[in-house]
C-alpha positions, 0 to 999 in steps of 0.5 A: 500499500502507501509508503509512509515518509519517515521525517525522523531520519531527516532530523528536521524538527529536533532543534525546535523544542530547544529554540522554543525553550530558549525564547520562553526563558529570555524576553529580548528587547525590541530592536529594529532589524531587517528580517526575511519576509515570510512567504504566503501560506499555501491553502488547499483548494476546496473541491467544487460542490457537485450534485448529490447524484453521480457515481463519484458521490457514492461510497465504494460499498454503495457502488457495488450495492447499486449493482446488487440492487439492479440485479435484484430488480432484474430478478424481481421482474423475472420472477414476476413475468415467470409467475404470470406465465405459470399463472396462465398455464395453471388457468389452462390446466384448470380449464383442462380438468373442468373440460375433462369433468364435463366430458365424463358427465356428458358420457354418463348422461348419454348412458343414462338416457340410453339406459332410461330408453331401454327401461321405457321400451321394456315397459312398453313391451311387457309392462310391470312396475319393475320397469316403471320404477327403473325408469323413474330411478334413472330419470332421477339420476338424469335430473341430478346430472343435469343440475351439475351440468347447468353449472359447468356448461358455458359457450354458445355452441355448448349451450345450444347442444345442451339445450337440445338435449334437455328439450329431447329429454323432456319430450322423452318424459312426455312421450313415456308418461302421456303415451306409453303409460296409456298404451300399456294400460289400454293393452294396444300392441300397435300403439306400444310398438309405435311409441317405442319406435318414437322413443328409440328415435328420440333416444338416438337423436339425444345420443347424437347431440350428446356426442357432438357436445362431447366432441366440442368439450374434447376439442376445448380440452385439447386446445387448453392443454396446448395453451398450458404447454405454450405458457410453460415454454414461454415461462422457461424462455423468459427465465433463461433470457432474464438470467442471461441478461442479468449476468451480462448487466452485472458483469458489465457494471462490476467491470465498470465500477472496478475500473473506475475505482482502480484508476483513481486509486492509482492516482492517489498512490502515485501522489503519495509515492512522490510525497514520500520521496520529498517531491512536494511540487505535485499539481492539484489533481484532486479527485472530485467526488464524495466517496472514500477515494475522494476523501483519501485524495483530499487528505493527501492533497492537504498533507502535501500542502501542510508539508509545503507550509511546514517546510517553508515555515522551518526555512523562515524560522532558521533565518530568523534564528540566525539573526536573533542569535546575533542579537542575543549576545548583545542582550546578555550584556544589557541584562548584566547591567540591569541586574545591578539596578535591580539589586538597588531597587530590591533594598527599597522594596524591603522597607516598604513591605515591612510597613505593609505588613504592619497595616495588614495586621490591623486590618486582620483584627477588624475583619475578625470582629466583622465576621463574628457579627455576620455569624450572629445574623446568619444564626437568626436567619436560620430560625426564620427559615425554619418558621417559614418552612413550617407555615408553608407545609401547613398551608400545603396540607390545608390546600390538600384537604381543600382539594379533597373536600372539593372532590367529595362535593363533586361526588355528592353532586353526582350521586344526588344528580343520579338519584334524581334521575332514578326517581324520575325513571321510577315515576315513569315506570309507575305510569306504565304500571297504571297503563297495565292496570287499565289494560288488566281492568278492561280484560277483566270486564271483557272476561266478566261479559264473556262469562255472562254470555256463556251463562246465557248460552248454557241456559239456552242449552238446558240440561246439556249446558249445565257443566258449561254454566258452572265453568262460566260462573267460575270465570265470572267470579275470577273476573270480579276478583281480578277487577277488585285486585286491579282497583287496589293495585291502582290505588297503591300505584297512585300512592307510589306516584304521589310519594315518588313526586315528593321524593323527586321535588325533595332531591331536586331541592337537595341537588340545588343546595349541593350545587351551590355548596360545591361552587362556594367550596371551589371558590374557597379552594381558589382563595386558599390556593392564592394564600398558598402561592403568596406564602410560597413567594414569601418563603422563597424571598426568605430563603434568598435573604438567608442564601445572601447571608450565608454567602456573605458569611462565607465571603467574610471568612474568605476576606479574613483569611485573605487579609491574614494571608496578605500579612504573612505574604508581606513578611515573606516579601521582605525576605524574598526581596533580599533573596532577589537581590542575591539572585540578580547577582547570580543572573549576571554570571548566568548571562555569560552562559547564555552568550555561549548558548547563543553561539551554539544556537546559530550553528544549529540554525545553519544546519537546519537550513541545509536540511530544508534545502533537500525538499523540492517546492 
């Protein structure tokens, strides 16, 4: 694959850390000197934005997946065409089976008609119930076959022949029942033979029609079989052709995509080999697209441009280091004289820091007293916070009970409302009972009247009607008892209706009172919620004040600690200034070593410039 360029062999970057460390330690004074102007940084060209549709914008996996999708589509189309052809062949085979069944039924019908003819002629010649019963049994079977054939016969020619067979069968039945049976009964030999010959002729004609119908059925069956065989051959041809086309298209697409990928991948490999050999002059041959090759090509181009910029920067840095190393020697002398002045200044700072330490001690005592007062206030605020939280909890509990009361009143309101509806339904049912009582009363009156009429009729009948008169008298008594019971029931129903109306009025008044109470409790709940919100706001404000006091307490402690820290730092500063004075003397001697390092740095810069010249740009 790609060869990685080993930059460590060239030792380009080895001096850079030492250069950076040296410049961090030394703050050189600003001097006006001529430096080489750095070249303009080369930036990678951004690839043009192309449309999302195109082979360059598809990933390699999607490219081969596209080939698989096309093959799958071709297979689906092939499967559909073959399925249609097989379906057509199956339909033709179904037609063959139906025509075969129809042919069998036609042969069976022909045999039954012939057999029925034999039974009819035997009856005409010899008479007897056995031949007549045989004729009847065969006629029943013929009717069953005709019922089956009515569902299977189709086509104009088939229907025409079938209708003729039916017509002749009807004529045969008419001839048998109307003529032959009468001739057998009258025992006229001439008429028996005449009708037997007519029956035989009609049977022959029916056989000819059935034979023609059977020939048509056989012809249709053979034609359907040919169509089925043709559909099977067509399906096989489509399957073979589609498989060949699918293989050819898949082979062409795979070759095309493989050549496309290999061609552009070779360009990227060639570019990486040139970069590995140190040749950074390769022109921008960026592969335009969004697939993996395009990403790899873009990365290689960015790496080439970054290497170009990096090498150019190293070149400029080496020139800059060469010029700065010369100035470093001069700066070392200036630093030596500056350290002598620093030593004198440090003595003055020592006396100032001692005075500052005294003032910081006084400030620390004042901050201690202030911190104690803040702690006392903070302790009182905690008690206030606990009280406000207790009030908020009690308010929330009261609001919860108020919500339960509102829900309970809603339940009571619904129960009273349901009770009013049920009592109203009871009133309607009692009215229906009154109607039924009236109907029973009318029936009792009618029964009483009928009993009276029966008694009158029994009296007219005399001795024969005594038993009936007794029954009529019992019915009359029963009717009178029913009438009396109906009067009692009517009275009770009226009383129930009166009481149900009173209950309905009382429940309606109670429902109005409950509804009014529900509204008032809901209003109370709203007011209670407002009180709860106000207490919650008050509690939040108290907590805010407490948080501020806590923060102030914490800050006072921090300020007190800071003041004490300042006092200690001031004391330490006095000692540090003395140490600094001694360090300044040591720095003067160290600058001699810096001068020697500057000479070494100049030599390293020259070596770095020689290494950079190996790259082609």
